[in-house]
C-alpha positions in Angstrom: 96.4 100.2 91.5 96.7 100.0 95.3 99.4 98.7 97.7 97.9 95.7 99.5 99.1 93.5 102.4 97.5 90.1 103.0 98.7 87.5 105.5 98.7 85.9 109.0 101.2 86.3 111.8 102.0 85.2 115.4 99.3 87.6 116.8 96.5 86.1 114.7 97.5 82.5 114.1 98.7 79.6 116.3 101.9 77.8 115.3 99.8 74.9 114.1 98.2 77.2 111.5 101.4 79.1 110.7 103.2 76.0 109.8 100.4 75.0 107.4 100.2 78.5 105.7 103.9 78.6 104.7 105.5 79.5 101.4 108.4 77.2 101.0 111.6 79.2 100.2 112.5 77.0 97.2 109.2 77.7 95.6 109.0 81.5 96.1 109.9 82.2 92.5 107.0 80.0 91.3 104.5 81.7 93.6 105.7 85.2 92.4 105.6 84.2 88.7 102.0 82.9 89.2 101.0 86.2 90.7 102.4 88.2 87.8 101.4 85.9 84.9 97.8 85.5 86.2 97.5 89.3 86.3 96.6 89.1 90.1 99.3 91.6 91.0 101.7 93.9 89.1 104.4 93.9 91.8 104.8 91.5 94.7 107.0 90.4 97.6 106.3 87.2 99.7 107.6 87.1 103.2 107.4 83.7 105.0 109.1 83.3 108.4 108.5 81.5 111.6 106.2 84.3 112.8 104.4 85.3 109.6 103.4 84.6 106.0 102.5 87.8 104.2 102.1 89.0 100.6 102.9 92.6 99.8 101.7 93.6 96.4 100.5 96.3 94.1 97.2 95.2 92.6 93.7 96.3 91.5 91.5 94.3 93.8 92.1 93.2 97.4 89.5 90.4 96.9 91.6 88.8 94.2 94.7 89.0 96.4 92.7 87.4 99.3 91.5 84.6 97.0 95.0 83.9 95.7 96.5 83.8 99.2 93.8 81.5 100.5 93.6 79.2 97.5 96.2 76.5 98.6 94.6 76.3 102.0 90.9 76.6 101.3 90.1 73.7 103.6 91.5 75.5 106.6 88.4 77.0 108.2 90.5 78.8 110.9 92.4 80.8 108.2 89.4 83.1 107.8 89.6 84.3 111.4 93.4 84.7 111.3 93.7 86.5 107.9 94.2 90.3 107.7 94.2 92.6 104.7 95.5 96.2 104.6 95.3 98.7 101.7 97.0 102.0 101.0 98.6 103.8 103.9 97.7 101.1 106.3 99.5 98.6 104.1 102.6 100.8 103.9 102.5 101.3 107.7 102.4 97.6 108.3 105.3 96.9 106.0 107.4 99.5 107.7 106.5 98.2 111.1 107.5 94.6 110.1 110.9 95.7 108.7 111.6 97.8 111.9 110.8 94.8 114.1 107.7 96.5 115.6 105.3 93.8 114.6 107.6 90.9 115.7 107.1 88.5 118.6 110.3 90.1 119.9 109.8 93.8 119.8 112.6 95.5 117.8 114.3 92.2 116.7 116.9 92.9 114.0 116.7 89.6 112.2 113.4 90.4 110.5 115.0 93.2 108.4 117.3 90.7 106.9 114.4 88.5 106.1 112.5 91.3 104.4 115.6 92.2 102.4 116.0 88.6 101.3 112.3 88.5 100.2 112.7 91.7 98.3 115.9 90.4 96.6 114.0 87.2 95.5 111.3 89.3 94.0 113.9 91.4 92.1 115.4 88.2 90.7 112.2 87.1 89.2 111.2 90.5 87.9 108.4 91.1 90.4 109.6 94.6 91.4 108.6 97.7 89.5 109.1 101.4 90.1 106.6 101.7 93.0 108.0 98.8 95.1 111.6 99.7 94.3 111.0 103.2 95.7 108.9 101.9 98.6 111.4 99.3 99.8 114.3 101.6 99.6 112.4 103.9 101.9 111.5 101.0 104.2 115.2 99.9 104.5 116.4 103.4 105.1 113.7 104.0 107.7 114.5 100.7 109.6 118.2 101.8 109.7 117.2 105.3 110.9 114.9 104.0 113.7 117.5 101.6 114.9 120.1 104.3 115.1 118.0 107.2 116.5 115.8 105.3 119.0 116.5 102.8 121.8 114.5 100.1 120.0 117.6 98.2 119.3 119.2 98.6 122.8 119.9 95.4 124.7 119.1 93.2 121.8 116.4 90.6 122.4 115.8 87.9 119.8 114.2 84.5 119.5 117.7 83.0 119.8 118.6 84.9 123.0 115.2 84.2 124.5 115.7 80.4 123.8 119.0 80.5 125.7 117.3 82.4 128.6 114.5 79.8 128.8 117.1 77.0 128.7 119.0 78.5 131.6 115.8 79.0 133.5 114.8 75.4 133.1 118.3 73.9 133.6 120.1 75.5 136.6 123.2 73.5 135.5 123.1 74.8 132.0 126.8 75.3 131.9 127.3 71.6 132.3 124.9 70.7 129.5 125.6 69.0 126.2 123.8 70.9 123.4 122.7 69.6 120.0 121.9 72.3 117.4 119.9 71.2 114.4 120.4 73.5 111.4 123.1 76.0 110.3 121.2 79.1 109.3 121.2 82.6 110.8 119.2 81.6 113.9 121.6 78.7 114.8 124.6 81.0 114.3 123.0 83.5 116.7 122.5 80.7 119.2 126.2 79.9 118.9 127.1 83.5 119.5 125.1 83.5 122.7 126.7 80.2 123.7 130.1 82.0 123.4 129.0 84.1 126.4 127.4 81.2 128.2 129.7 78.3 127.5 128.4 74.7 127.8 130.1 71.4 128.2 129.8 70.3 124.6 128.0 71.4 121.3 127.1 69.4 118.3 126.0 71.0 115.0 124.0 68.8 112.6 122.9 70.1 109.3 121.7 68.7 106.0 124.6 70.4 104.2 127.6 69.3 106.3 129.9 72.0 104.9 128.0 74.8 106.5 127.9 72.9 109.8 131.7 72.4 109.6 132.2 76.2 109.0 130.2 77.1 112.1 132.0 74.4 114.2 135.4 75.8 113.3 134.3 79.4 114.2 132.5 78.5 117.4 134.4 75.4 118.6 131.6 72.9 118.1 131.6 69.3 116.9 129.9 68.4 113.6 127.6 65.4 113.4 125.5 63.6 110.7 121.8 62.9 110.6 122.7 59.2 110.7 124.2 59.8 114.2 121.0 61.5 115.6 120.0 58.7 117.8 123.4 58.4 119.4 123.7 62.2 119.8 120.2 62.6 121.2 120.9 59.9 123.8 123.9 62.0 125.1 122.5 65.6 124.7 120.8 67.5 127.5 119.4 70.2 125.3 118.3 70.3 121.6 117.7 73.5 119.8 116.4 73.1 116.3 115.8 75.8 113.6 116.0 74.3 110.1 114.1 75.2 106.9 112.6 71.7 106.5 108.9 71.5 105.7 108.7 68.1 107.4 109.6 67.1 110.9 113.2 65.9 111.3 113.0 64.6 114.8 110.1 62.1 115.0 108.6 60.5 118.1 110.0 57.1 117.0 113.5 58.5 116.7 113.2 60.0 120.2 111.9 56.7 121.6 115.0 55.0 120.3 117.3 57.6 121.8 115.4 57.5 125.2 116.3 53.8 125.6 119.9 54.9 126.4 119.2 57.8 128.8 117.5 58.5 132.1 117.7 62.3 132.4 115.1 64.6 130.8 115.8 65.9 127.3 114.9 69.5 126.8 114.0 70.3 123.2 113.5 73.9 121.9 111.9 73.8 118.5 112.0 77.3 117.1 111.4 76.4 113.5 108.1 77.0 111.5 107.1 74.5 110.2 108.2 72.6 113.3 111.2 70.3 113.1 110.0 68.0 115.9 106.9 65.9 115.7 104.2 67.2 118.0 103.6 63.7 119.5 107.1 63.8 120.9 105.7 66.1 123.7 103.8 63.0 125.1 107.0 61.0 125.6 108.3 60.7 129.2 111.6 62.4 129.8 111.0 64.8 126.9 110.3 68.5 127.6 109.3 70.0 124.3 108.9 73.8 123.7 108.0 75.6 120.5 108.5 79.2 119.5 105.1 80.2 120.9 106.2 79.0 124.4 108.8 81.9 124.4 106.2 84.6 124.5 106.0 85.2 128.3 109.8 85.6 128.6 109.9 87.9 125.5 107.2 90.1 127.1 109.3 90.3 130.3 112.4 91.4 128.5 111.0 94.0 126.1 108.7 96.1 128.3 111.5 98.8 128.5 111.4 99.1 124.7 107.8 100.2 124.6 108.5 104.0 124.8 111.0 103.7 121.9 108.4 101.8 119.9 105.8 104.5 120.4 108.3 107.0 119.0 109.0 104.7 116.1 105.2 104.4 115.4 104.9 108.1 115.1 107.7 108.3 112.5 106.3 105.4 110.6 102.8 107.0 110.4 104.3 110.2 109.0 106.5 108.4 106.5 103.8 106.2 105.3 101.5 109.2 104.8 104.2 111.0 102.9 104.7 108.0 100.6 101.0 107.7 99.8 100.8 111.4 99.1 103.8 111.2 96.8 102.4 108.2 95.1 99.1 109.9 94.5 100.8 113.0 93.1 102.9 110.8 90.8 99.6 109.3 89.5 98.2 112.7 89.0 101.3 113.8 87.1 101.1 110.7 84.9 97.3 111.2 84.3 97.9 114.9 83.4 100.8 114.1 81.0 98.7 111.3 79.4 95.6 113.6 79.0 97.8 116.4 77.5 99.4 114.0 75.1 96.0 112.8 74.0 94.9 116.4 73.3 98.0 117.1 71.2 97.7 113.8 69.3 94.0 114.6 68.6 94.9 118.0 67.2 97.7 116.7 65.1 95.7 113.8 63.8 92.8 116.1 62.7 95.1 118.6 61.0 97.1 115.8 59.4 93.9 114.3 57.8 93.0 117.8 56.5 96.5 118.2 55.0 96.5 114.8 53.3 93.2 115.8 51.6 94.7 119.1 50.4 97.8 117.5 48.9 95.7 116.2 46.0 95.1 119.7 44.7 97.7 122.0 46.4 101.5 122.3 46.4 103.1 120.1 49.1 105.1 123.0 50.5 102.1 125.2 50.9 100.2 122.4 52.6 103.0 121.7 55.0 103.4 125.3 55.9 99.7 125.6 56.6 99.8 122.4 58.6 102.7 123.7 60.8 101.0 127.1 61.2 97.6 125.7 62.2 99.0 123.1 64.7 101.2 125.7 66.3 98.3 128.1 66.8 96.0 125.4 68.2 98.7 124.2 70.6 99.4 127.7 71.9 95.9 129.0 72.0 94.7 127.8 75.5 98.1 128.4 77.2 98.2 131.9 75.7 94.7 132.7 77.0 95.5 131.3 80.5 98.8 133.3 80.7 97.2 136.6 79.6 94.5 136.1 82.2 97.1 135.3 84.9 99.0 138.5 83.9 95.9 140.6 84.1 95.2 139.2 87.6 98.8 139.8 88.7 99.4 136.0 89.2 103.2 136.2 88.8 103.5 132.7 90.3 101.7 131.3 87.3 104.0 133.2 85.0 107.1 131.9 86.8 105.8 128.4 86.6 105.1 128.7 82.9 108.7 129.8 82.3 109.9 126.9 84.3 107.5 124.5 82.5 108.5 125.7 79.0 112.2 126.1 79.8 112.1 129.9 79.0 115.2 131.7 80.4 
């Protein structure tokens, strides 16, 4: 068995491809069960976010994992160029880098750790986590916490949410006078609302499929709750739209925007930071619509995170050492298991051979005599090789072997 990573991310795939290669949250348990029941993997975690879709697993063959990952999207020729596969230490390094925010579009972003924890929890729920991944992910979570607290990677937090606000302010000098529509009510939208607390706007609407969550956020952050049935009306009034839902289909269509544009003259700035995207791509061709997706944030992100590079280099060094230690530990555990298994097989073979002999003798000898002979013979055979090795170690002055033998056989 080997630890394997297979996936695509914002470095290798455009947003168009990322929104196609996407594991829907409500179907994660089905994907995981298929991996296990088909025998493709023994343990597995699926991480699907706006920036990546990745499978982490313990499996026999990387080729089988690649085939499983690609199967739903075989017709996507561009997937072949975007796909990456890591095994062993490289796989563990990658998983650690992802959890620590070092492989994110925003270097050091804290949100990804929560996403990894959620993915791990989902795998635990469906029984897709065994001893190896339990130990590995506990180390990953501890390492992410350590790196955030011992390096400056988390200083001056930068996130997709904060970058979106930065871009909005850059494009709208009168941002403070803007009316903002937020679509969704998840973690990203809540982060947006936190940043808006420090950069107040004229008005904020929160629209979500489940109105209760939107109402909770509106009470905390002084927003106004709206319904999807009111979208045309709200869009006709808003200056800025920020959308980050978990929908797999566009929520804001070009036709919907056309209807809203009839009632407005000012440009409408839309920041779609969801993957799959919430806004129909054709909306970008409408006059008075300025549409930006998550990939449009890259230049600003690069400006804001250059000072983190030194901290990232330190974190990479730590990750390399920890991933190496984990693989060594895993290999030693495998050797221990193999040794125990081989020793057990030896003992079972000796016992089975002597048992067959004893059973034959029972037909013409007293049972007690047969049993005593059986116990005597098995004991001698089990002790023969250890005794020879210990005598040789003693004659060579190998006291370390003698001390280890006492520890191994619990001899005071």
